[in-house]
N, C-alpha and C positions, 0 to 999 in steps of 0.2 A: 712217189710217196710223200714228198715234201708238200706239193700242192694239195694232194688229197688230204693230208693230215690237218694243215692249217685251214683249208676251206671248211672242213667239217667242224672245227672248233669255233670258227667265227660265223658259220651258217649251219648250225646243227639241226639234224632231223629230230623228231620227237624222242627216238631211242637214244641217240647221242646226247640230246639235251638232258635227259634224265641221268644218263651215265656221268656226264660232266657235273651236274648238280650234286650228285651224291659224292663223287670222288673229290672234287674241289671243295665242296661244303665240309666234308670231313677234315680235310687238311686245314682249312681256315678255322674250323671249330676247335681244333687242337690248341690254337693260340688264343682264341677268343675267351677261353675259360680262365685265362690269366696266368698260365704257368710261368712263362718267361718273366713277366712283370713281377710276380711274387718272388721268384728266385733272385732277380736282380736287386730287389729291395727288401730282402729278408731281414737284413740288419735293422732297417727302419721299423719294420713291423715288430721285431723282437724288442727294440728299445721302447716302442709305444706300449708294449705289454707290461713294462715296468722293470725290465732287467737293465741295470746301468753299469754293470761290471764288464770290462773288456774280456776278462777271462771267462766269465759265464756266457757271454755272447758267443765267444769262439767255440766253447763246448757245445752250445746249442746248434750252431751252424754245422759243426762236425757231425753231431747226432742226426740232424735232418739229412745231411748228405749221405750218411750211411744207410738210413732208412730208404731213401730213394734208390740207391744203388742195389740194395737187397731185393727190393720189389720189382726192379727191372728184370731180374732173372726169374722171379716168381711169375711175372706177366708173360715172359717168353715161354715158360713151360705151360701155362694155362691156356694160352691163345690157341694152340693146336689141339688141346684136349677138350676144352669147353666150347670152342667156337668164338666167332668174332662178336656177334650180337650180344650174347649174355655178358661177356667181359666189358664191352663198351657201356652197357646199361648199368652194370654193377659199379663200374668206374665213375660214371656221372652221378649216380645216386649217392655213392660214398663221398664224392667231392662236394656235392651240394650240402650234405649233412655236416661235413668238416668245415666248410666255409661259413655256414650259419653258426656253428659252434664258436669259431674264431671271432666272428662278428659280435655275438652276444658277449663273449668274454672281454672283448675290447670295450664294449659299451658299459658293462657292469663291472665296477671296480670292487672285487672281493679278494679274500685272502688266497683263493685258488685260481684267480684270473690268469696269472702268468703261466702256471702249469697247464691250464686249459688251452691257452693259445698255442703253446708248444705241442701239446698232444693233437690239437686240431690241425696245425700245420703239417705235422708228421703224417696224420691220416690223409690229408689232402694230397701230399706228395706220393704216398703209398698207393692210393686209389688211382691217381693219374698214371702211375707207372705200370699198373696192370691192365690198363685199357686205352685211354685216350693217348697216352704217350706212344706206344708202339702202333696202335691202331690208326693214328693220324697219318702215318706213312705207309703202313701195310695195306690198308683197305683201298686207297687209290690205286696202288700198284696191282691189286687183284681185280679191279673193276674196269679200268680203261682197256678198251679193245686195242689190238696190235696196231691197227691203222692210225690211231691217235695217241698211242701209249707214251712215246717220248715227249711229244709236244704237250700233251695234257699234264704229264707229270711236271714239266717245266713251269707251266702256268700255275699248277697247284702249289709247287714249291715257292714260287715268287709271291703268291698271295698269302701263303703261310708266313713268310718272313715279313711281308708288309704288315700283316695283322700283328705279329709279334712286336714290330717296331712301334706301331700305333699304341698298343697296350702298354708297352714299357715306357714310352715317352710321355704318356699322359697319366701314368700311375700316381706319382707323387702329387701332382697338381690336383688331380681329381680326388685323391684320398684326403688331402688337406682341405679341399673345398667342402667335401661331403662329411669327412670324418672317416677314420680307418674302419670302424665298425660298419658303417653304412656302405662303404665300398665293397667290403666282403659280402654283404647281403646282395649287392648288385651282381657280383660274380656268381653267387649261388643262383640268382635268377637266370643268368646267362646259361649256366649249366642245365637248368630245367628246360630252357628253349632248345638247346642242343639235344637233350634227351628226347624231346618230342619230335624233333626233326629226324633223328636217326631211327627212332621207333617206327616212324611212318615210312621212311624211304630206304633205309639201309637193308639190303639183302644179306643173307648168310653166305659168306664166300668160302667157308672152310671146306676143303676137299673138292672145290670146283675150279675147273680150268678157265682160261680166258675165253675159250670158245663157248663154254657153258654159260658164262656171264653175258656174252654177246647174245646168245639165244634167249636168255632170261629177259634182258631189256627189250629185245625185239618182240617177245611174246607179250609182255605186260603193256607195251605201248602200241602194239599192233603195227609195228614199223619194221619192215625187212631190210631197210637201207643199211643197217649196221652189218648185217650178214653179207650183203652185196659188196660193201666196202672191203670186208675181209677177203672175199673171193677175188676182187680186183687187185688187192695188194699182193696176194699169193701169186696170181697170174703175172703181175708185173715183175715180181722177184724171180720167178721161174724164167721169164723171158730174158732178164738181165743176166742170169746165171748161164743160160743156154747160148747166148749170143757169142761169147768168146770161144766156146767149144765149136760152134758152127763155123766160125772164121778159121779155126785151126783145121777142121776137116776140109774146108774148101781149099785152103792153101796146100794141103797135102795132095788133094786131088789134082790141082794144077801142076804140081811137081811131077806127079806120076804121068 
């Protein structure tokens, strides 16, 4: 299994290649939209919006945290009812609008700019929590075939965290170089790229087993190797499970 899994990941056939692209791409996209970076530096964004009171900043942070927590539960309920694709698309569209709203509010200094920034950030966190948040982990786990599942998830997780590190470590320097408003416009553009990617490549996984997904990728890519790999893995596991039993039977026969 170890050799089979790693070999497929580094030398994927067309079906496995598409499977890895969608699964790993979704995991990376979850962080490319800037969620960790924004959460780490929420205080800087809030200060840039015009709030200079420690008490008010604390209240805003608590409010945004509650919004995100509430919508995590909302997303959990909707994912199984509405399906993965609709929630991911709604999430990205909502995040794009929210990011543009925050960017405009930070660029235009008006009497309602501060409130607009807070509402925009709340909307961004809410829309992330109903789609990209849970979907970034759920979809890869529902797409990767059993023959590569553990190894592919480890690669997806590693690249997810590397992307989060990159986004977070460059957030302040990039925002100061571009301006906070322009940086939020950049994140909105990234959301649109992710939306186009998922719209083209993401299959609906609701109610479909791992075998169904393997068959789906084999069919659309005209590549049966993914199904053959699953068969080989099952045969290998059966052989490993039967071997100890065979030895026990042989030992009993020798005693008799």
